[in-house]
C-alpha positions as CSV (number, residue, x, y, z in Angstrom):
1,M,-152.5,129.1,-69.2
2,S,-152.0,131.2,-72.3
3,E,-148.8,132.9,-73.3
4,A,-147.6,136.2,-71.9
5,L,-148.8,139.2,-73.8
6,A,-146.6,142.3,-74.5
7,I,-149.6,144.6,-74.4
8,L,-150.2,143.5,-70.8
9,G,-146.6,143.9,-69.8
10,G,-145.8,140.2,-69.9
11,L,-148.9,139.1,-68.0
12,T,-151.0,136.3,-69.4
13,A,-154.6,137.1,-70.3
14,E,-155.7,134.9,-67.3
15,Q,-153.5,136.8,-64.9
16,F,-154.8,140.2,-66.1
17,L,-158.4,139.2,-66.0
18,S,-158.2,137.7,-62.5
19,E,-155.9,140.3,-60.9
20,Y,-156.7,143.6,-62.8
21,W,-159.8,143.5,-64.9
22,Q,-162.5,145.7,-63.2
23,K,-160.3,145.7,-60.0
24,K,-157.2,147.9,-60.3
25,P,-155.2,149.9,-62.9
26,L,-152.3,148.6,-65.0
27,L,-149.5,150.7,-66.6
28,V,-147.5,149.2,-69.4
29,R,-144.7,151.1,-71.1
30,N,-144.4,150.8,-74.9
31,A,-147.3,148.3,-75.0
32,L,-148.6,149.4,-78.4
33,P,-145.7,151.3,-80.2
34,E,-147.4,150.9,-83.6
35,I,-150.2,153.3,-82.6
36,A,-147.7,156.3,-82.7
37,N,-147.8,156.8,-86.5
38,I,-151.4,156.2,-87.3
39,L,-152.8,159.7,-86.8
40,E,-151.4,163.2,-86.4
41,P,-153.2,166.1,-84.6
42,N,-154.2,167.7,-87.9
43,D,-155.9,164.4,-89.0
44,V,-158.1,164.5,-85.8
45,L,-159.0,168.2,-86.3
46,E,-160.0,167.5,-89.9
47,L,-162.0,164.5,-88.9
48,A,-163.9,166.5,-86.3
49,L,-165.2,168.8,-89.0
50,D,-166.9,166.0,-90.9
51,E,-170.7,166.5,-90.4
52,N,-171.2,162.7,-89.8
53,V,-168.6,162.4,-87.0
54,S,-169.5,162.6,-83.4
55,A,-167.2,165.0,-81.6
56,R,-167.1,167.4,-78.6
57,L,-165.0,170.5,-78.2
58,I,-164.3,171.2,-74.5
59,K,-163.0,174.6,-73.4
60,Q,-161.8,176.2,-70.1
61,K,-162.1,179.9,-69.7
62,D,-158.8,181.8,-69.6
63,K,-159.9,184.0,-66.7
64,N,-161.5,181.2,-64.8
65,P,-160.2,177.7,-65.7
66,N,-162.8,176.2,-63.3
67,Q,-165.6,177.3,-65.8
68,W,-166.1,174.8,-68.6
69,S,-168.0,174.8,-71.9
70,V,-168.9,172.0,-74.3
71,K,-169.8,172.2,-77.9
72,S,-171.0,169.0,-79.5
73,S,-170.9,168.1,-83.2
74,P,-171.5,169.2,-85.9
75,L,-168.4,171.3,-85.4
76,I,-167.3,174.0,-87.9
77,K,-164.1,175.9,-88.5
78,G,-165.5,178.9,-86.6
79,D,-165.7,176.9,-83.4
80,F,-161.9,176.8,-83.4
81,Q,-161.4,180.5,-83.7
82,K,-160.5,182.7,-80.7
83,M,-159.6,179.6,-78.7
84,P,-158.6,179.8,-75.0
85,K,-155.3,178.4,-73.8
86,L,-156.9,175.2,-72.4
87,W,-159.1,173.1,-74.6
88,T,-159.6,169.5,-75.7
89,L,-161.2,167.9,-78.7
90,L,-162.8,164.4,-78.3
91,V,-163.7,162.4,-81.5
92,Q,-165.7,159.2,-81.1
93,A,-165.4,156.0,-83.1
94,V,-162.2,156.9,-84.9
95,D,-161.7,153.2,-85.6
96,H,-164.6,153.5,-88.1
97,Y,-162.6,155.9,-90.2
98,S,-159.1,154.3,-89.9
99,F,-158.7,150.6,-90.8
100,D,-155.2,150.6,-89.3
101,L,-156.7,151.8,-86.0
102,A,-159.5,149.3,-86.2
103,E,-157.0,146.5,-86.6
104,L,-155.6,147.3,-83.1
105,W,-158.7,145.8,-81.5
106,K,-157.0,142.5,-82.3
107,K,-154.4,143.4,-79.6
108,F,-157.2,142.7,-77.0
109,P,-158.3,139.2,-77.9
110,F,-158.9,138.4,-74.2
111,I,-162.1,140.6,-74.1
112,P,-165.0,139.5,-76.3
113,Q,-166.1,141.6,-79.2
114,W,-169.6,142.3,-77.8
115,R,-168.0,144.3,-75.0
116,R,-166.3,146.7,-77.4
117,D,-167.6,150.3,-77.4
118,D,-165.4,152.3,-79.7
119,I,-161.9,153.9,-80.0
120,M,-162.1,157.6,-79.0
121,V,-159.3,160.0,-79.6
122,S,-158.5,163.0,-77.5
123,Y,-156.5,165.9,-78.8
124,A,-155.3,168.7,-76.5
125,P,-152.5,171.3,-76.5
126,K,-150.4,171.7,-73.5
127,G,-152.5,171.9,-70.3
128,G,-155.7,170.7,-71.9
129,S,-157.8,168.1,-70.1
130,V,-161.4,167.1,-69.5
131,G,-161.1,167.5,-65.7
132,Q,-161.2,165.0,-62.8
133,H,-163.8,162.4,-63.6
134,F,-164.7,158.7,-63.6
135,D,-166.4,156.4,-66.1
136,F,-168.7,153.4,-65.8
137,Y,-166.9,151.4,-68.4
138,D,-163.5,149.7,-68.8
139,V,-160.9,151.7,-70.8
140,F,-157.4,151.2,-72.1
141,L,-155.8,154.7,-72.5
142,V,-153.0,154.5,-75.1
143,Q,-150.8,157.5,-75.9
144,G,-150.5,158.0,-79.6
145,H,-148.7,161.4,-80.0
146,G,-147.0,163.7,-77.4
147,H,-147.2,163.1,-73.7
148,R,-150.0,163.1,-71.1
149,R,-149.8,163.1,-67.4
150,W,-152.3,160.8,-65.7
151,Q,-153.3,160.9,-62.0
152,L,-155.5,158.2,-60.5
153,G,-157.5,158.5,-57.4
154,Q,-160.4,156.9,-55.4
155,M,-163.1,154.5,-56.5
156,C,-166.5,156.2,-57.3
157,D,-170.0,155.0,-57.9
158,E,-173.5,156.3,-58.8
159,S,-173.7,158.1,-55.4
160,T,-170.6,160.2,-56.0
161,E,-171.3,163.9,-56.0
162,F,-170.1,166.2,-58.9
163,V,-169.2,169.8,-59.2
164,A,-172.4,171.8,-59.5
165,N,-173.4,174.0,-62.5
166,Q,-170.9,172.5,-65.0
167,P,-171.6,170.9,-68.4
168,L,-169.3,168.0,-67.5
169,K,-169.5,165.5,-64.6
170,L,-166.5,166.7,-62.7
171,L,-165.2,165.5,-59.4
172,P,-164.6,168.2,-56.7
173,E,-161.5,166.4,-55.5
174,M,-159.3,163.4,-56.0
175,D,-157.2,161.3,-53.6
176,V,-154.2,161.0,-55.9
177,N,-152.3,157.7,-55.5
178,F,-150.8,157.4,-59.0
179,D,-149.0,160.1,-61.0
180,E,-147.2,159.1,-64.3
181,V,-146.5,160.7,-67.7
182,L,-147.3,158.5,-70.7
183,A,-145.3,158.6,-73.9
184,P,-146.3,157.3,-77.3
185,G,-147.1,153.6,-77.2
186,D,-147.7,153.6,-73.4
187,L,-150.9,152.0,-72.1
188,L,-152.9,152.6,-68.9
189,Y,-155.8,150.4,-68.0
190,V,-158.5,152.1,-65.9
191,P,-161.3,150.0,-64.4
192,P,-164.8,151.3,-64.0
193,G,-165.4,153.8,-61.3
194,L,-161.8,154.8,-60.8
195,A,-161.2,158.6,-60.6
196,H,-158.7,159.8,-63.2
197,F,-157.3,163.1,-64.5
198,G,-155.2,163.4,-67.7
199,V,-153.4,166.7,-68.6
200,A,-151.5,167.2,-71.8
201,E,-147.8,167.9,-71.3
202,D,-147.5,169.1,-74.9
203,D,-149.6,168.6,-78.1
204,C,-150.9,165.1,-77.6
205,L,-153.3,162.5,-78.9
206,T,-154.6,159.8,-76.5
207,Y,-156.7,156.9,-77.7
208,S,-159.4,155.4,-75.5
209,F,-160.2,151.8,-76.2
210,G,-163.6,151.5,-74.4
211,F,-165.5,148.4,-73.4
212,R,-169.2,148.7,-72.6
213,M,-171.7,146.7,-70.7
214,P,-175.5,147.0,-71.3
215,N,-177.8,148.3,-68.6
216,I,-180.8,146.5,-67.2
217,A,-183.3,149.0,-68.5
218,S,-182.1,148.7,-72.1
219,M,-182.2,144.9,-71.9
220,M,-185.7,144.9,-70.4
221,D,-186.9,147.2,-73.2
222,R,-185.5,145.0,-75.9
223,V,-186.9,141.8,-74.3
224,S,-190.3,143.5,-74.0
225,D,-190.3,144.5,-77.6
226,H,-189.5,140.9,-78.7
227,F,-192.2,139.4,-76.5
228,A,-194.7,142.0,-77.8
229,D,-194.1,140.8,-81.3
230,N,-194.9,137.2,-80.3
231,Q,-198.6,136.7,-81.3
232,Q,-199.0,133.6,-79.0
233,L,-198.1,135.7,-76.0
234,K,-201.0,138.0,-76.7
235,N,-203.5,135.3,-75.8
236,P,-205.0,135.7,-72.3
237,L,-203.6,133.4,-69.6
238,L,-205.7,130.7,-68.0
239,D,-207.0,131.7,-64.7
240,I,-205.4,130.6,-61.4
241,I,-207.1,127.6,-59.7
242,R,-209.7,129.2,-57.5
243,D,-210.4,127.1,-54.4
244,Q,-211.1,129.9,-52.1
245,T,-212.6,133.4,-52.2
246,A,-211.1,136.8,-51.4
247,Q,-212.1,140.4,-51.2
248,I,-213.1,141.6,-54.7
249,G,-210.7,144.6,-54.5
250,E,-207.7,142.5,-53.6
251,I,-205.1,140.8,-55.7
252,T,-203.8,138.1,-53.4
253,A,-200.2,137.0,-52.9
254,N,-201.1,133.7,-54.7
255,E,-202.4,135.6,-57.7
256,L,-199.4,137.8,-57.9
257,A,-197.1,134.8,-57.6
258,Y,-199.0,133.1,-60.4
259,L,-198.7,136.0,-62.8
260,K,-195.0,136.5,-61.9
261,A,-194.3,132.8,-62.5
262,K,-195.8,133.0,-66.0
263,V,-193.6,135.9,-66.9
264,L,-190.4,134.3,-65.4
265,D,-191.2,131.1,-67.2
266,Q,-191.1,132.9,-70.5
267,L,-187.8,134.5,-69.6
268,Q,-186.3,131.2,-68.6
269,H,-187.6,128.9,-71.3
270,S,-188.2,131.1,-74.4
271,N,-185.7,131.7,-77.2
272,D,-187.1,135.2,-77.5
273,F,-185.2,136.2,-74.4
274,E,-181.8,135.2,-75.8
275,H,-182.6,136.5,-79.3
276,A,-183.6,139.9,-77.9
277,L,-180.3,140.2,-76.0
278,M,-178.3,139.1,-79.1
279,S,-180.2,141.8,-81.1
280,L,-179.3,144.5,-78.6
281,M,-175.7,143.5,-78.1
282,S,-175.1,143.2,-81.9
283,E,-176.3,146.7,-82.6
284,A,-173.8,149.1,-84.0
285,K,-173.2,152.1,-81.6
286,Y,-172.9,154.5,-84.5
287,P,-175.1,153.0,-87.3
288,E,-174.7,156.3,-89.3
289,N,-171.0,155.4,-89.7
290,I,-171.8,152.2,-91.6
291,P,-171.0,153.0,-95.2
292,E,-173.4,152.7,-98.1
293,P,-172.1,149.7,-100.2
294,D,-171.7,149.4,-103.9
295,E,-174.2,146.7,-104.7
296,I,-172.6,143.4,-105.7
297,D,-174.0,140.1,-107.0
298,V,-172.7,136.6,-107.1
299,D,-171.4,137.0,-110.7
300,D,-169.4,140.1,-109.6
301,L,-168.0,138.1,-106.7
302,S,-167.0,135.1,-108.8
303,A,-165.1,137.5,-111.1
304,V,-162.8,138.6,-108.2
305,L,-162.0,135.1,-106.8
306,D,-158.3,134.4,-106.5
307,T,-157.3,138.1,-107.2
308,G,-155.8,138.7,-103.8
309,Y,-158.8,140.2,-102.1
310,E,-159.5,139.4,-98.4
311,L,-162.8,139.1,-96.7
312,C,-163.1,140.8,-93.3
313,L,-165.6,142.6,-90.9
314,E,-166.6,146.2,-91.7
315,P,-165.1,148.2,-88.8
316,A,-168.3,150.2,-88.2
317,S,-170.5,147.0,-88.0
318,R,-170.9,144.4,-85.3
319,L,-171.2,140.7,-85.9
320,L,-171.9,138.2,-83.1
321,Y,-172.9,134.6,-82.8
322,T,-174.2,132.2,-80.2
323,L,-174.5,128.4,-80.1
324,E,-178.0,127.1,-79.8
325,D,-178.8,123.4,-80.0
326,D,-175.3,122.8,-81.5
327,Q,-176.1,125.3,-84.3
328,L,-174.3,128.6,-84.8
329,L,-176.7,131.5,-85.0
330,F,-175.5,135.0,-86.1
331,W,-176.6,138.6,-85.5
332,A,-175.3,141.6,-87.3
333,N,-176.1,145.2,-86.5
334,G,-179.2,144.2,-84.5
335,E,-180.6,141.7,-87.0
336,A,-180.5,137.9,-87.2
337,C,-178.6,136.6,-90.1
338,C,-180.0,133.7,-92.2
339,I,-177.1,131.9,-93.7
340,D,-176.3,128.5,-95.2
341,D,-174.8,126.0,-92.7
342,A,-171.7,125.6,-94.9
343,F,-171.0,129.3,-94.4
344,A,-171.3,129.3,-90.6
345,P,-167.8,128.2,-89.7
346,I,-166.4,130.8,-92.2
347,L,-168.5,133.6,-90.8
348,K,-167.5,132.5,-87.3
349,T,-163.8,133.1,-88.2
350,L,-164.7,136.6,-89.4
351,A,-166.8,137.4,-86.3
352,D,-163.8,136.3,-84.2
353,G,-161.7,139.0,-85.8
354,G,-160.0,137.0,-88.5
355,S,-159.8,137.6,-92.3
356,L,-160.0,135.1,-95.1
357,A,-158.5,135.0,-98.6
358,F,-161.3,135.4,-101.1
359,D,-160.5,132.4,-103.2
360,Q,-161.8,129.1,-104.7
361,T,-162.4,127.7,-101.2
362,L,-165.5,129.9,-101.1
363,N,-166.7,129.1,-104.6
364,Q,-170.1,127.6,-103.7
365,D,-173.3,129.3,-104.8
366,E,-174.9,129.3,-101.4
367,I,-171.7,130.7,-99.8
368,L,-171.3,133.4,-102.4
369,Q,-174.9,134.4,-102.0
370,D,-174.5,134.8,-98.3
371,I,-171.3,136.8,-98.8
372,A,-173.0,139.1,-101.3
373,Q,-175.8,139.7,-98.9
374,L,-173.5,140.6,-96.1
375,L,-171.4,142.8,-98.3
376,N,-174.5,144.6,-99.5
377,D,-175.6,145.1,-95.9
378,S,-172.1,146.5,-95.1
379,V,-171.5,143.8,-92.5
380,L,-168.5,142.5,-94.4
381,M,-166.0,144.2,-96.7
382,L,-163.6,143.1,-99.4
383,L,-160.1,144.4,-98.7
384,P,-158.1,145.0,-101.9
385,P,-154.7,143.3,-102.3
386,N,-151.8,144.9,-100.3
387,E,-154.1,147.3,-98.4
388,E,-153.8,146.5,-94.7
């Protein structure tokens, strides 16, 4: 069994995954104290005005707090004039704009990278909230500034009814069985489907470390696209063995079973299936956040060897790998990566959240070419000395 983790209140990863993950909530006081000084409320307000940032401004009417409104990005300064007393600002993917925040994903090494969604930040003045609701994903709520009161209730699912005629999916009631105030650094894990309600006790920032799962429809769409690109699969099938006749308007059970078996055989024995899923799961959720790189070539890279730079993953990008026939295969931002075998174990380290000194150990033409390509695709980045 692995060692106890402070972020899990002294639980081991195995204990948390078997007892809490997707089952029940966990509150850990002072689990992530370093998050308290990363952003201030004004930083979040400024970020929300960036035209490339995904944000939502949620307001409750002064005369009727049960009436809500939502304005989605792009937001402008005028949206923040004549504000009601109760409002909340949600900004998505803040980890793409703050390297310090992105580094905190490393505090969750017990959940694979492909499950990560983004780190959303919620800013609200006293009394602000987004109402009683539930989510279909796992989330670690970490208080970064000020205080927020959290209430937890019943488990919900796709059949749960919501309050009618509102722009948010709000629950009409909650069976409260948890009521705690979180201070900076405190963490609350909320499993999928659990009703929750957070209200700001004062000016506060709350970070949501979200973990996603794909849905069946998206996976089927992607698999279908990959199969459609396979020219061999466009050839007609051989007909079923016909040893008896049937009505000409009927498709028999044997015929349906034969066609179904052919499709399932492709799903079970074709690499297209796995490659399609890897393509889907390696897609960046916010590709518009991936920065345009300054083009670099092998000569440029050779010039900065041993100067203190570190090689790491670009926070807005996603890099995943799988093992196929004892070979590491990589996908980045929805595309397969063609790399030299010598670079594979190095790239695996970076995909696993590590960073590497950019020094003479990487001084091979094939490796430098691969690094240059991934830098130019903004999959990897070079971190200057002393910038962490």
